[in-house]
C-alpha positions in Angstrom: -79.7 284.8 151.1 -82.3 282.1 151.8 -83.6 279.5 149.6 -87.0 277.6 149.6 -86.7 273.8 149.6 -89.5 272.0 148.7 -89.9 268.2 149.3 -91.9 266.1 146.8 -90.5 262.5 147.9 -90.4 259.6 145.8 -93.0 257.0 147.1 -91.5 254.2 148.9 -93.1 251.7 146.4 -90.7 253.0 143.7 -87.6 252.8 145.8 -86.7 249.5 143.9 -86.3 251.5 140.7 -85.2 255.1 141.8 -83.0 254.5 144.9 -82.6 250.8 146.1 -79.8 251.4 148.2 -79.2 252.8 151.5 -76.5 255.6 151.1 -74.1 257.5 153.6 -73.0 260.3 150.9 -69.3 261.3 150.8 -69.7 263.7 147.7 -72.1 265.9 146.1 -72.5 265.8 142.2 -73.4 269.0 140.3 -75.6 268.2 136.9 -77.5 270.3 134.5 -80.7 269.2 132.9 -80.0 269.9 129.5 -83.8 271.2 129.3 -85.6 274.4 130.3 -88.3 272.8 132.8 -88.8 274.2 136.3 -87.3 272.3 139.3 -90.8 270.9 140.2 -91.6 269.8 136.8 -88.2 268.0 136.7 -88.7 266.2 140.0 -92.4 265.3 139.1 -91.2 263.8 135.7 -88.4 261.8 137.7 -90.5 260.3 140.3 -93.4 259.4 138.0 -91.9 257.5 135.4 -90.4 253.9 135.6 -86.7 254.8 134.4 -83.7 254.2 136.5 -82.8 257.6 136.3 -82.9 259.8 139.4 -81.3 262.5 141.4 -81.8 264.2 145.0 -82.6 267.7 144.0 -83.3 270.1 141.1 -82.8 273.7 141.5 -84.1 276.5 139.6 -84.3 280.1 139.8 -86.5 280.4 142.5 -86.5 277.2 144.7 -85.2 273.8 145.4 -87.1 270.7 145.1 -86.1 267.4 146.6 -87.4 263.9 145.3 -85.1 261.3 147.1 -84.3 261.0 150.7 -80.4 262.0 151.4 -80.0 258.4 152.9 -80.8 256.7 149.6 -78.8 256.4 146.6 -79.6 257.7 143.0 -78.9 256.6 139.3 -77.3 259.9 138.2 -73.8 259.4 137.3 -73.3 256.5 134.8 -70.9 255.0 136.9 -72.3 251.7 137.2 -74.1 249.6 140.0 -71.2 250.1 142.4 -70.0 253.3 141.3 -68.9 256.1 143.8 -71.1 258.6 142.0 -74.4 256.6 142.0 -73.8 255.0 145.4 -72.3 257.7 147.5 -73.0 261.2 146.2 -75.6 263.4 146.5 -77.1 264.5 143.0 -78.1 268.1 142.2 -79.6 268.8 139.0 -79.4 272.9 137.8 -82.6 273.8 135.7 -82.7 275.9 132.6 -79.5 274.9 131.2 -81.0 274.2 127.7 -81.3 277.8 127.0 -79.2 279.6 129.6 -79.9 283.1 130.3 -80.9 285.0 133.5 -83.0 281.9 134.7 -79.9 279.6 134.2 -77.8 282.2 136.2 -80.1 282.5 139.0 -80.5 278.5 139.3 -76.8 278.4 139.3 -76.4 280.7 142.3 -79.1 278.9 143.9 -77.5 275.7 143.7 -74.2 277.1 144.8 -75.9 278.3 148.1 -77.7 274.8 148.3 -74.5 273.1 148.2 -72.8 275.2 150.5 -75.5 274.7 153.0 -75.1 270.8 152.6 -71.5 271.1 152.6 -71.7 273.1 156.1 -74.3 270.5 157.6 -71.6 267.9 157.0 -68.6 269.7 158.0 -67.1 269.1 154.2 -64.8 271.4 152.2 -64.9 272.1 148.7 -63.3 269.0 147.5 -66.4 267.1 148.1 -68.1 268.7 145.4 -67.5 266.6 141.8 -69.0 266.9 138.4 -71.0 264.3 136.6 -68.2 264.2 134.1 -65.8 263.1 137.1 -67.8 259.8 137.3 -68.4 258.8 133.8 -66.7 261.4 131.3 -70.2 262.7 130.2 -70.0 266.6 129.3 -72.1 267.4 132.3 -72.8 269.9 133.6 -72.3 271.0 129.9 -73.3 274.7 130.6 -71.6 275.2 133.9 -68.7 273.6 132.2 -69.1 276.1 129.3 -69.3 279.1 131.4 -66.1 277.9 133.8 -66.0 275.0 136.5 -63.7 276.8 138.7 -66.0 280.2 138.4 -68.9 277.6 139.9 -66.6 276.5 142.5 -65.7 280.1 143.3 -69.6 280.7 143.6 -69.9 277.9 146.3 -66.8 278.9 148.3 -68.1 282.4 148.7 -71.1 281.1 150.3 -68.9 278.8 152.6 -66.8 281.9 153.6 -70.1 283.6 154.9 -71.0 283.7 158.4 -73.2 280.4 159.4 -76.0 282.9 160.6 -76.6 284.3 157.1 -77.1 280.8 155.5 -80.3 279.9 156.8 -82.5 278.0 154.8 -86.3 278.0 154.5 -87.5 274.4 154.2 -91.2 274.5 153.0 -93.8 272.0 152.6 -95.4 272.3 149.3 -99.5 272.4 149.1 -100.9 270.3 146.4 -104.4 271.2 145.0 -106.6 268.6 143.3 -108.8 270.3 140.7 -109.9 269.6 137.1 -107.8 272.8 136.0 -105.8 275.4 137.6 -108.1 278.1 137.2 -111.1 276.4 137.9 -110.8 276.6 141.7 -114.7 275.8 142.3 -113.8 272.3 140.9 -110.8 271.5 143.9 -111.5 268.4 146.0 -109.2 269.4 148.4 -105.5 270.6 149.2 -102.8 268.3 150.8 -99.3 268.9 152.1 -98.1 265.4 151.2 -98.1 264.4 147.8 -98.9 261.1 148.0 -102.4 261.7 150.1 -103.4 264.1 147.0 -102.5 261.6 144.5 -104.7 259.2 146.4 -107.4 261.8 146.2 -107.3 262.6 142.6 -110.1 261.3 140.4 -110.4 260.9 136.8 -110.4 264.1 134.9 -108.7 265.6 137.8 -104.8 266.9 138.0 -102.5 267.5 141.3 -101.4 271.1 140.8 -98.3 272.7 143.0 -98.6 276.1 144.5 -97.5 277.8 141.4 -100.2 276.2 139.3 -98.1 273.7 137.8 -99.3 270.0 136.9 -97.3 267.6 138.8 -99.8 264.3 138.5 -102.9 263.4 136.4 -105.1 260.6 137.2 -104.8 258.0 134.8 -107.6 256.1 133.3 -109.6 253.5 135.6 -108.2 249.9 135.0 -110.8 247.7 133.4 -111.4 244.2 134.4 -108.4 243.2 132.3 -105.1 245.3 132.3 -105.0 248.2 129.3 -102.1 247.7 127.1 -100.7 249.8 124.3 -100.0 246.5 122.3 -101.9 243.4 122.1 -101.2 239.6 121.1 -101.1 238.9 117.6 -99.4 242.2 116.6 -96.1 242.6 114.8 -93.7 245.2 116.3 -90.4 246.8 115.8 -88.4 247.1 119.0 -85.3 248.8 119.8 -84.1 246.5 122.9 -85.5 243.5 124.5 -84.9 241.4 127.5 -83.9 237.6 128.2 -86.7 237.1 130.6 -89.9 239.1 131.7 -88.6 239.8 135.1 -85.4 241.1 134.1 -84.5 244.5 135.9 -85.2 247.7 134.1 -82.5 249.4 132.2 -80.2 249.2 129.3 -77.7 247.1 131.1 -80.2 244.3 131.2 -81.7 244.8 127.7 -79.2 242.5 126.4 -81.4 240.3 123.8 -81.3 243.0 121.1 -83.4 244.7 118.6 -85.5 244.0 116.0 -89.0 242.9 114.6 -91.3 240.3 116.3 -94.8 238.9 116.9 -96.3 239.5 120.3 -97.3 236.0 121.4 -98.3 236.8 125.2 -98.7 239.3 127.7 -97.1 238.1 130.7 -96.4 239.3 134.2 -93.0 241.5 134.6 -91.8 244.7 133.6 -91.1 243.3 130.2 -94.7 242.0 129.9 -94.8 241.4 125.9 -93.6 238.0 124.8 -92.1 238.0 121.6 -92.2 234.9 119.3 -92.7 232.5 122.0 -90.4 233.9 124.6 -87.6 234.4 122.6 -87.5 237.9 123.6 -89.3 240.1 126.0 -90.3 243.7 125.7 -91.9 246.6 127.7 -93.8 249.7 126.1 -90.7 251.8 126.5 -88.7 249.1 124.3 -91.5 249.0 121.2 -90.9 251.5 118.5 -94.2 251.0 116.6 -96.3 248.5 114.6 -94.7 246.3 111.8 -96.5 245.2 109.0 -95.1 242.3 107.5 -95.1 241.9 103.7 -98.3 240.1 102.3 -97.7 236.8 100.4 -100.1 234.7 98.7 -97.9 231.5 99.2 -98.3 229.6 102.5 -95.4 230.5 104.6 -95.2 229.1 108.3 -95.0 232.4 109.8 -94.9 236.0 108.4 -91.9 236.8 110.7 -89.6 235.2 108.1 -90.2 238.0 105.4 -88.8 240.6 107.7 -85.1 241.4 107.2 -82.6 240.9 109.6 -79.2 242.6 109.4 -76.5 240.7 111.3 -73.5 242.7 112.4 -69.9 241.1 113.4 -67.1 242.8 115.2 -64.0 242.0 117.3 -61.4 243.9 118.8 -57.6 244.0 119.5 -56.6 244.2 123.3 -54.0 242.5 125.3 -51.5 242.3 122.6 -54.0 240.0 120.4 -57.5 240.1 118.7 -60.3 238.7 120.2 -62.9 236.3 118.5 -65.5 237.6 116.4 -68.9 238.3 118.0 -72.2 238.4 116.4 -75.0 241.0 117.4 -75.5 241.1 121.2 -74.6 237.4 122.0 -71.6 238.7 123.7 -69.2 241.9 123.7 -65.8 242.1 122.2 -63.1 242.9 124.8 -62.2 241.4 128.2 -63.1 244.1 130.5 -59.6 244.4 131.7 -57.1 245.4 128.8 -57.7 248.9 126.7 -59.2 248.1 123.3 -56.7 249.5 120.7 -58.2 248.4 117.5 -62.0 247.5 116.5 -63.4 245.9 113.5 -66.8 245.9 112.3 -69.1 244.5 109.3 -72.5 243.9 108.3 -74.1 241.2 106.2 -76.5 243.7 104.6 -75.6 247.4 103.7 -72.4 248.8 104.5 -70.9 250.0 108.0 -68.5 253.1 108.4 -66.8 253.5 111.3 -63.7 255.5 113.1 -62.0 255.4 116.8 -60.5 258.3 118.8 -57.3 257.7 120.6 -56.4 258.5 124.0 -54.0 261.7 124.1 -54.9 261.9 120.2 -57.4 262.6 117.6 -60.0 260.8 115.4 -58.4 258.5 112.9 -60.1 258.4 109.3 -63.0 256.6 108.8 -63.0 252.7 107.4 -65.3 250.8 105.8 -63.5 247.2 105.5 -63.3 244.1 107.6 -59.9 242.3 107.5 -57.3 242.5 110.4 -54.8 242.1 107.6 -55.6 245.2 106.2 -54.1 248.3 108.2 -55.6 250.8 105.9 -59.2 250.1 105.6 -59.7 246.8 107.6 -59.9 248.0 111.2 -60.2 251.2 113.2 -57.2 251.9 115.3 -53.4 251.3 115.2 -53.0 248.4 117.7 -50.8 250.6 119.7 -52.8 253.5 121.4 -55.8 253.1 123.5 -59.0 254.0 122.2 -61.6 256.3 124.1 -64.2 256.9 121.4 -66.0 255.1 118.8 -68.3 256.4 116.1 -70.2 253.9 113.8 -72.7 254.4 111.3 -74.7 252.1 109.0 -75.7 253.0 105.4 -79.7 252.6 105.8 -80.4 251.5 109.3 -79.1 252.6 112.4 -76.3 251.1 114.3 -76.8 250.8 118.2 -73.5 250.6 120.0 -72.2 251.3 123.4 -68.6 250.8 125.4 -67.7 250.1 128.8 -64.1 251.7 130.6 -62.1 249.1 132.2 -63.5 247.8 135.2 -66.4 249.8 135.1 -70.3 249.4 133.5 -71.4 250.5 130.2 -72.0 254.0 129.1 -75.5 254.5 127.6 -76.3 253.5 124.2 -75.4 255.9 121.0 -77.0 255.6 117.6 -75.2 256.4 114.7 -73.7 259.6 115.2 -77.0 261.3 116.3 -76.6 264.2 118.9 -79.9 263.9 120.5 -81.7 262.0 123.3 -79.1 262.0 125.4 -76.6 260.8 122.6 -73.2 262.6 122.1 -72.4 261.4 118.7 -69.9 258.6 119.7 -69.9 256.2 122.4 -67.4 256.7 125.3 -65.6 259.7 126.9 -62.3 261.5 125.9 -59.5 260.5 127.8 -60.8 257.1 129.5 -59.8 254.1 127.8 -62.5 251.5 126.6 -62.4 247.7 127.5 -65.7 246.5 126.2 -67.5 247.0 122.9 -71.2 246.0 121.7 -73.4 246.6 118.7 -76.4 245.6 116.8 -78.0 247.1 113.7 -81.6 248.1 114.2 
């Protein structure tokens, strides 16, 4: 068997976002993409956006595409800035896992082959292969797990057992063509073996295509004398998260200033370029959910923003043998990061909150709606005895946005109510892993 490996590497000017640290890998981490895009499309999307999500390879039914050098880390495992999965593992995404079928089966076979090659090159055995789930508890690689993890490990081992001479891997440099459309060959500006050179040659109205005709880059509109921004000063906007400073690092771990509504008072330098309410919060385009129209009022008011209803949420947890002090919104977190949380109480000043917890080694406890640490029936979720590993919270007419952190580790991603889309699992946490921090805000 031979596998074509195409390189479309992340440009060096994005290393600070995608792969900021030098890495000496010790493991290989397996993922499923949870959609039906090709390997080239997955890598193209990954290296062209500004999200702190990255991986080394994507593998589909015909080829593997490398997006990050193997001596750089990636943000793939959800185990924090110092986590072994993020800092010491080669991340491989297996494509077509949303629908499965023959394409996914072939992609899995190609991934098993690639992993075997990487293991052989380093003199590693099969124990170096890990699941995303091993690092953060997330149900990933979801379809591979559903079909049987040991089955996939056996595929890799079968490739390892083959004679070295049969495991040659064909490394191919992709040819990138710059055209108006794939079919319009007469419009081609040039063909390039280096992706960055193709991007530099690309003009307005043109795109960069790989050898299969897939668009991997499109030229953005030329900048005017002043930078183009999606939103402008004076607009009232609704935002799902915000930063305390315009130059805060990207990512949900740093977006600690909460959700809400506000007026853009300035556009500043920094990744969070929109100053909200004279510097109280800062947002980027991805944080803003849309334009907010404040209610009209004929009587003079100091600021229309005062008419915007705000829902405050208050919460506290039981850990280390005691109830911790109440926290409001995202001013702090509940818990201490060291002791397992064994009960949670939540309330909102408008509307109602319904919440429940799942205990380690057990199941889900009934929903509660109260907020009273002296009421064991409906005042809090949990029993003050067993470790909590998962939490679910819903607001009656807005969305609860919440997250948890395992003991001694960074937060998992944000969960919205009990939604099961956009990277949400329907709850915050991971089965079997005790939590030690809890944060929530109502959007």
